[in-house]
C-alpha positions in Angstrom: -102.9 163.5 -43.1 -104.3 166.5 -41.2 -106.9 166.1 -38.5 -108.8 168.5 -36.4 -108.0 167.7 -32.8 -110.8 168.6 -30.3 -108.4 169.1 -27.4 -106.1 171.6 -29.3 -108.9 173.2 -31.3 -106.9 173.2 -34.5 -105.9 171.0 -37.4 -102.5 169.5 -37.3 -100.5 166.9 -39.2 -101.1 163.4 -37.8 -98.0 161.9 -36.2 -98.4 158.4 -34.6 -96.7 157.5 -31.4 -95.0 154.5 -33.1 -93.9 154.8 -36.7 -96.4 153.1 -39.1 -98.7 152.0 -36.4 -101.9 153.5 -35.1 -103.9 152.7 -31.9 -107.5 153.9 -32.3 -110.4 153.6 -29.9 -114.1 154.3 -30.7 -116.9 154.6 -28.1 -119.3 151.8 -28.9 -123.0 151.5 -28.4 -125.1 151.1 -25.3 -127.0 148.0 -26.3 -130.4 148.7 -24.8 -132.2 149.8 -28.0 -131.8 149.6 -31.8 -129.1 152.1 -33.0 -130.6 154.9 -35.0 -129.1 156.8 -38.0 -127.7 159.5 -35.6 -125.8 156.9 -33.7 -124.6 155.2 -36.9 -123.0 158.4 -38.3 -120.2 158.1 -35.6 -119.3 154.7 -36.8 -119.3 155.7 -40.4 -116.9 158.6 -39.6 -114.6 156.3 -37.6 -114.6 153.9 -40.6 -113.7 156.6 -43.1 -110.8 157.6 -40.8 -109.6 154.0 -40.4 -109.8 153.3 -44.1 -107.8 156.5 -44.8 -105.1 155.5 -42.4 -104.9 152.0 -43.9 -104.7 153.6 -47.4 -101.9 155.8 -46.1 -100.0 152.5 -45.2 -100.6 152.6 -41.4 -101.2 149.4 -39.5 -104.3 150.2 -37.5 -105.4 148.5 -34.3 -109.0 149.5 -33.7 -110.8 148.8 -30.4 -114.5 149.4 -29.6 -116.4 148.8 -26.5 -120.0 147.4 -26.0 -121.7 149.1 -23.1 -123.8 146.3 -21.6 -123.8 147.7 -18.0 -123.2 151.0 -16.2 -124.7 153.6 -18.5 -127.5 155.4 -16.7 -130.5 156.9 -18.3 -128.9 160.3 -18.0 -125.3 161.3 -18.9 -124.5 161.9 -15.2 -124.7 159.7 -12.1 -128.5 159.9 -11.5 -131.1 157.4 -12.6 -131.5 153.8 -13.7 -129.1 151.7 -15.7 -130.3 151.7 -19.3 -130.2 148.0 -19.8 -132.0 147.3 -16.5 -134.7 149.8 -17.6 -135.2 148.0 -20.9 -135.2 144.6 -19.2 -137.9 145.8 -16.8 -140.0 147.1 -19.6 -139.6 144.0 -21.8 -139.5 141.4 -19.1 -136.2 140.1 -20.4 -133.0 139.7 -18.5 -130.4 142.5 -18.9 -128.1 140.0 -20.6 -130.8 139.0 -23.1 -131.4 142.7 -23.8 -127.7 143.3 -24.4 -127.1 140.3 -26.6 -130.2 141.1 -28.7 -129.3 144.7 -29.4 -125.6 144.0 -29.8 -126.5 141.5 -32.5 -128.7 144.2 -34.3 -125.9 146.7 -34.0 -123.3 144.4 -35.5 -125.7 143.6 -38.3 -126.2 147.3 -39.0 -122.5 148.1 -39.2 -121.8 145.2 -41.5 -124.7 146.3 -43.8 -123.0 149.8 -43.9 -119.7 148.2 -45.0 -118.1 149.4 -41.8 -114.9 147.5 -41.1 -115.4 145.6 -37.9 -112.9 146.7 -35.1 -110.0 144.4 -34.3 -111.3 144.2 -30.8 -115.0 144.4 -29.8 -115.0 144.4 -26.0 -118.0 144.0 -23.7 -118.0 146.0 -20.5 -119.3 143.0 -18.5 -116.2 141.0 -19.5 -113.8 143.6 -18.2 -114.9 144.2 -14.7 -111.4 143.2 -13.2 -109.7 145.8 -15.4 -112.1 148.5 -14.2 -111.7 147.6 -10.6 -107.9 147.6 -10.9 -108.1 151.3 -12.0 -110.7 152.1 -9.4 -108.6 150.7 -6.6 -105.5 152.6 -7.8 -107.5 155.8 -8.0 -108.8 155.3 -4.5 -105.3 154.6 -3.1 -104.1 157.9 -4.7 -106.9 159.8 -3.0 -109.0 160.7 -6.1 -112.1 158.8 -4.9 -114.5 159.4 -2.0 -117.5 157.4 -0.9 -121.2 158.4 -0.8 -124.3 156.3 0.0 -124.5 155.4 -3.7 -120.9 154.6 -4.6 -117.4 155.7 -5.1 -117.0 159.1 -6.8 -114.1 160.7 -8.6 -113.3 164.2 -7.2 -112.8 166.2 -10.3 -111.4 169.2 -8.3 -108.2 167.1 -7.8 -107.6 166.9 -11.5 -106.1 170.3 -12.4 -106.9 170.3 -16.1 -110.4 169.0 -15.8 -112.5 170.6 -18.6 -109.7 171.1 -21.1 -111.4 168.9 -23.7 -114.4 171.2 -23.6 -112.2 174.3 -23.7 -113.1 175.3 -20.2 -111.5 175.5 -16.8 -112.8 173.4 -13.9 -114.8 176.3 -12.3 -116.3 177.4 -15.6 -117.4 173.9 -16.6 -119.0 173.4 -13.2 -120.9 176.7 -13.5 -122.1 175.8 -17.0 -123.6 172.5 -15.6 -125.2 173.9 -12.5 -129.0 173.8 -12.7 -128.2 171.2 -15.2 -130.1 170.6 -18.3 -127.9 167.5 -18.7 -126.5 166.7 -15.3 -128.1 166.3 -11.9 -125.9 166.3 -8.9 -126.2 163.1 -6.8 -126.7 163.6 -3.1 -123.4 163.6 -1.2 -121.2 164.6 -4.0 -118.8 167.5 -3.8 -118.9 168.9 -7.3 -121.5 168.7 -10.1 -118.8 167.3 -12.4 -117.9 164.4 -10.0 -118.8 161.1 -11.4 -119.3 157.5 -10.2 -116.5 155.1 -10.8 -118.2 152.3 -8.9 -121.9 152.3 -7.9 -123.2 150.3 -5.0 -126.1 148.0 -5.6 -129.3 147.9 -3.6 -129.8 144.9 -1.3 -132.4 143.3 -3.5 -130.4 143.6 -6.7 -129.0 140.3 -7.9 -128.4 140.8 -11.7 -125.4 142.7 -13.2 -123.6 143.2 -9.8 -120.1 142.2 -8.8 -118.2 142.0 -5.5 -115.5 144.6 -4.8 -113.6 146.2 -1.9 -116.1 149.0 -2.0 -119.1 146.7 -1.7 -121.3 144.8 -4.2 -122.1 146.9 -7.2 -121.4 147.7 -10.8 -119.1 150.1 -12.7 -119.9 153.6 -13.7 -120.2 154.2 -17.4 -117.0 156.2 -17.9 -114.6 153.7 -16.3 -115.2 151.0 -19.0 -113.8 153.1 -21.8 -110.6 153.9 -19.9 -110.2 150.2 -18.8 -110.9 148.7 -22.2 -108.9 151.2 -24.3 -105.8 150.9 -22.0 -106.1 147.1 -21.9 -105.7 146.7 -25.6 -103.9 149.9 -26.7 -101.8 150.8 -23.7 -101.9 153.8 -21.4 -101.1 156.3 -24.1 -102.5 155.8 -27.7 -103.1 157.8 -30.8 -106.8 158.4 -31.6 -110.1 158.4 -29.8 -113.3 158.9 -31.7 -116.9 159.6 -30.8 -119.8 162.0 -31.1 -119.7 165.7 -30.0 -122.2 164.8 -27.2 -119.4 163.0 -25.4 -117.1 166.0 -25.2 -118.5 167.8 -22.1 -119.0 164.7 -19.8 -118.0 161.2 -20.9 -114.7 162.0 -22.6 -113.8 164.6 -20.0 -114.2 161.9 -17.4 -112.2 159.4 -19.4 -109.3 161.8 -19.5 -109.4 162.6 -15.8 -109.5 159.1 -14.5 -107.1 157.7 -17.1 -104.4 160.3 -16.6 -104.8 160.3 -12.8 -104.4 156.5 -12.9 -101.4 156.3 -15.3 -99.6 159.6 -14.8 -99.3 159.8 -18.6 -101.1 161.6 -21.4 -104.1 159.5 -22.4 -104.8 160.3 -26.0 -103.0 162.4 -28.7 -105.9 163.1 -31.1 -109.6 163.4 -30.2 -111.9 163.2 -33.3 -115.5 164.1 -32.8 -118.4 164.1 -35.3 -121.4 166.3 -35.3 -125.1 165.4 -35.0 -127.7 164.5 -37.6 -130.9 166.6 -37.5 -134.1 165.4 -39.1 -136.0 168.0 -41.2 -134.1 170.7 -39.3 -135.0 169.4 -35.8 -133.2 167.4 -33.2 -134.1 163.7 -33.2 -136.4 162.7 -30.3 -139.0 160.1 -29.5 -141.6 162.9 -28.9 -141.2 164.1 -32.4 -141.3 160.6 -33.8 -138.4 161.4 -36.0 -135.9 158.7 -35.0 -135.1 156.3 -37.8 -133.2 153.0 -37.9 -131.8 151.3 -41.0 -134.9 149.0 -40.9 -137.1 152.1 -41.1 -135.2 153.3 -44.1 -135.5 149.8 -45.7 -139.3 149.9 -45.3 -139.2 153.0 -47.6 -137.0 151.3 -50.2 -133.6 152.6 -49.2 -130.5 150.4 -48.9 -127.9 150.8 -46.1 -125.3 152.1 -48.5 -127.8 154.8 -49.7 -127.6 156.1 -46.1 -123.8 155.7 -46.0 -123.5 157.9 -49.0 -125.8 160.5 -47.5 -123.8 160.5 -44.2 -120.5 161.1 -45.9 -121.8 163.8 -48.3 -121.5 166.3 -45.5 -118.3 167.1 -43.5 -118.0 165.1 -40.3 -117.6 168.2 -38.2 -120.8 169.8 -39.6 -124.4 169.1 -38.6 -126.2 167.4 -41.5 -129.9 167.6 -42.0 -131.6 164.3 -42.9 -134.6 164.3 -45.2 -136.0 161.5 -47.2 -135.7 163.8 -50.3 -132.0 164.1 -49.5 -131.7 160.3 -49.0 -133.5 159.7 -52.4 -130.9 162.0 -54.0 -128.1 159.9 -52.5 -129.7 156.7 -53.7 -130.1 158.1 -57.3 -126.5 159.3 -57.3 -125.2 155.9 -56.2 -127.4 154.2 -58.9 -126.0 156.5 -61.5 -122.4 155.9 -60.5 -122.9 152.1 -60.5 -124.6 152.3 -63.9 -121.6 154.0 -65.3 -119.1 151.6 -63.8 -121.2 148.7 -65.0 -120.9 150.1 -68.6 -117.2 150.5 -68.1 -116.9 147.0 -67.0 -118.6 145.9 -70.2 -115.8 147.7 -72.1 -113.2 145.5 -70.4 -115.1 142.4 -71.6 -115.0 143.5 -75.2 -112.1 142.9 -77.7 -112.2 145.9 -80.0 -109.5 147.2 -82.3 -106.0 148.0 -81.2 -106.9 151.8 -81.2 -110.0 151.1 -79.1 -107.9 149.0 -76.6 -105.3 151.7 -76.3 -107.6 154.6 -75.5 -106.8 158.2 -74.9 -103.6 159.0 -72.8 -104.9 162.6 -72.2 -108.1 161.3 -70.7 -106.2 158.8 -68.5 -103.9 161.7 -67.4 -106.9 163.8 -66.4 -108.5 160.9 -64.5 -105.3 160.4 -62.5 -105.3 164.1 -61.7 -108.8 163.8 -60.3 -107.8 160.8 -58.3 -104.9 162.7 -56.8 -107.2 165.6 -55.8 -109.6 163.1 -54.2 -107.0 161.8 -51.9 -105.6 165.2 -51.2 -109.1 166.2 -50.0 -109.6 163.1 -47.9 -106.3 163.6 -46.2 -107.2 167.1 -45.3 -109.3 166.4 -42.2 -111.5 163.9 -44.1 -112.8 166.5 -46.5 -115.3 164.2 -48.2 -117.6 166.8 -49.7 -114.7 168.2 -51.7 -113.4 164.7 -52.4 -116.7 163.6 -53.8 -116.6 166.4 -56.4 -113.6 164.7 -57.9 -115.3 161.3 -58.0 -118.2 162.9 -59.8 -115.8 164.5 -62.3 -114.4 161.1 -63.1 -117.9 159.6 -63.5 -119.2 162.6 -65.5 -116.4 162.5 -68.0 -116.5 158.7 -68.3 -120.3 158.9 -68.9 -119.8 161.6 -71.6 -117.2 159.6 -73.4 -119.2 156.4 -73.1 -122.1 158.2 -74.8 -119.8 159.1 -77.7 -118.2 155.7 -77.9 -114.8 157.2 -77.0 -113.8 154.9 -74.2 -111.1 152.4 -75.0 -110.1 149.3 -72.9 -107.1 151.1 -71.4 -109.3 154.0 -70.5 -111.7 151.7 -68.7 -108.9 150.0 -66.9 -107.6 153.3 -65.7 -111.0 154.4 -64.4 -111.6 151.0 -62.8 -108.4 151.1 -60.9 -109.1 154.6 -59.7 -112.7 153.8 -58.7 -111.7 150.7 -56.8 -109.0 152.7 -54.9 -111.4 155.5 -54.1 -114.0 153.0 -52.9 -111.4 151.6 -50.5 -112.1 154.8 -48.6 -115.8 155.3 -49.3 -116.9 151.7 -48.9 -119.9 152.1 -51.3 -119.4 149.1 -53.6 -119.0 151.5 -56.6 -117.4 148.8 -58.8 -118.2 145.2 -58.6 -117.3 142.6 -61.2 -119.9 142.0 -63.8 -121.6 138.6 -63.3 -120.6 135.8 -65.7 -124.1 134.5 -65.9 -127.3 134.8 -67.8 -130.1 136.9 -66.5 -132.4 134.6 -64.5 -136.0 134.0 -65.3 -137.0 135.7 -62.1 -135.2 138.9 -63.0 -136.7 139.0 -66.5 -140.2 138.5 -65.1 -139.7 141.4 -62.7 -138.3 143.6 -65.5 -141.3 142.8 -67.7 -143.7 143.6 -64.8 -142.0 146.9 -64.2 -142.3 147.8 -67.9 -146.0 147.0 -67.8 -146.4 149.1 -64.7 -144.6 152.0 -66.4 -146.7 151.6 -69.5 -149.9 151.9 -67.5 -148.5 154.8 -65.3 -148.5 152.7 -62.1 -145.2 154.4 -61.1 -145.4 153.4 -57.4 -145.5 149.8 -58.5 -142.6 150.3 -61.0 -140.5 151.9 -58.3 -141.2 149.1 -55.9 -140.1 146.5 -58.5 -137.0 148.6 -59.3 -136.1 148.5 -55.6 -136.7 144.8 -55.3 -134.4 144.2 -58.3 -131.7 146.3 -56.8 -131.8 145.0 -53.2 -132.7 141.4 -53.9 -130.8 140.6 -57.1 -128.2 143.4 -57.2 -129.6 144.7 -60.5 -130.0 148.2 -61.8 -132.5 148.8 -64.6 -131.6 151.7 -66.9 -134.4 153.0 -69.1 -133.1 153.7 -72.7 -134.7 154.5 -76.0 -134.1 150.9 -77.0 -135.8 149.5 -73.9 -134.6 148.6 -70.4 -130.9 147.7 -69.9 -129.9 145.4 -67.0 -126.6 146.0 -65.1 -125.4 143.8 -62.3 -123.8 145.7 -59.4 -123.9 143.6 -56.2 -122.3 140.3 -57.1 -120.8 138.3 -54.2 
């Protein structure tokens, strides 16, 4: 496998620290609000990477944090804790806010078929590990005290800025006047960051005792503490969005390597943003969407997953509902074809029909090999998907001509299932061994009536209900509607 490594600015062959084993850390959510589709892209990208490593026979230990304290409204060290802000606005406790949005986030990643990390670690449950690092940094002379907390002196870390491709002075100059970072009073450099923040006398929630005084951790220290707790001081891969490069991940490197004296991470993998109709997502533009928002418009989570992986992870992708509809239609078409292939496997047929066409099978295996070659080239999914579509297109053509034998269908089935171990789109599900229920038939008949009377909005609504509620795709043919089961448990 080749990966583009942010810190080296080039693609290189992935080589793990320990043969056959990979330690991987992903920056998790700050659970103060419902994750939107831009947030979720990062977890889909990490999932594709993890699935590819597993397919390549690596044993992957995957760790993700849950930020339930310490992340301020801004990316720097000025402002209010995000959870405390939401708690104040909703009249809930910070813990109630955190558990509520953590639950929604985990629900979303399961709906997206994202493999859950081996360790999901809450920041509030790792305060001792954070303080251990903070005390060590202080004893080594990296920290200094201000009225608001203990700050890391970034000028004492010679390679600060290397992840962003800048030296210390240049990075500081780029942040002065700060569109993104305000300089807290009493700090030495604009890039200095809080490792431990002192609480106000009247603060009683989300505060802990320490040598420095009562307070709570800075945002950045949690990722260092949690990743090193479960993966060791030096591990293989760290993932996250490109927005983390100039500040959060820079700070992780500085404090981790100053603490341990070792290299922190070998490979930094960052995904780009999602724009909406060509514009940055923002509350003021009212263009921030969650999976629930997409569901209200008739789209399933896996429709969005397909959309998210149709662009290269290091490229900005532009979200539109037209594009999402194209993704949904593509998935429906693929599943319709695999459902028909599944029917071939259930039929007896003659010996010739069972044997199939060796040349077709050879071509399908060639497309399979090209798919995995593309995936292993820095997760080149756009190219990989062209080979999936070639398999589906040729299978559909032969199905239309009645030229698919049982062995042909078995070959395609095995390839599609293997490909889907990377994509996670439920492209092939066993056909249900059951009769079509009365409820399904009533919905199909209602849809036919709506189509006949040109009530296409109603027919689309029924089609979506059949798909999402019953796992059924209805294909319109010259002989009437055909029903295919695709989402059997």
